[in-house]
C-alpha positions in Angstrom: 156.7 164.5 75.3 157.6 167.5 75.2 160.8 168.2 73.1 162.4 170.0 75.6 161.8 167.5 78.6 163.1 164.4 76.6 165.7 166.8 75.6 166.5 167.5 79.2 165.8 163.9 80.4 168.4 163.0 77.3 171.1 165.5 77.9 171.0 164.4 81.9 170.9 160.4 81.1 174.1 161.1 79.4 175.7 163.6 81.5 175.8 160.9 85.0 175.9 157.8 82.4 178.6 159.3 79.5 182.5 157.4 81.3 180.4 154.0 81.9 179.1 154.1 77.7 182.3 155.0 76.6 183.8 152.0 78.7 181.0 149.6 76.7 182.6 150.8 73.4 186.2 149.9 75.0 184.4 146.5 75.7 183.1 145.8 72.5 186.0 147.1 70.6 189.3 145.5 71.9 191.6 148.0 70.1 189.6 150.8 70.5 191.7 154.1 70.9 190.2 156.8 73.9 189.0 159.0 71.2 187.0 156.0 69.1 185.1 155.7 72.5 184.3 159.0 72.5 183.2 159.5 68.9 180.6 156.9 69.5 179.5 158.2 72.4 178.4 160.8 71.1 177.2 160.3 67.5 175.2 158.1 69.3 174.1 160.9 71.4 174.3 163.0 68.9 171.9 160.7 66.7 169.2 161.0 70.0 168.8 164.8 69.5 167.8 164.7 66.4 166.2 162.1 66.0 163.7 162.4 63.0 160.2 160.2 64.1 159.7 162.4 68.0 156.2 161.3 67.8 157.2 158.0 69.1 158.8 157.9 72.6 161.4 156.9 74.0 160.5 154.1 76.6 163.3 152.6 77.9 166.5 155.4 76.9 169.5 153.5 78.6 168.0 150.0 76.5 167.4 152.3 73.7 170.7 153.9 73.8 172.9 150.7 74.9 171.7 149.1 71.9 171.7 152.4 69.9 175.3 152.0 70.7 175.8 148.2 70.2 174.7 148.5 66.3 176.9 151.5 65.7 179.9 149.6 66.6 178.8 146.7 64.5 178.3 149.0 61.6 181.7 150.5 62.7 183.4 146.6 62.3 181.3 146.1 58.8 183.1 148.5 57.1 186.0 147.7 55.4 189.9 149.6 56.4 190.9 152.5 54.1 194.3 151.7 54.5 193.7 148.1 53.1 192.8 149.9 50.0 195.5 149.7 47.1 
């Protein structure tokens, strides 16, 4: 798949599913502010657009995005809070 076609497909997916993805993040993180959900979705979107290995096609884009978001949330939850450090 050409890069232009891939990027168009990804952009269309995020355009139509953005609000659903943000709500998914909010369900995963109880205390997430609105901006946190948006930031996580945008971070995953940016990483998807800049994928290092573009030779491997993503067969199921929705599954890949949801798994990426879930993994990003887990990474955030694993990080210790910087406010707690003395």
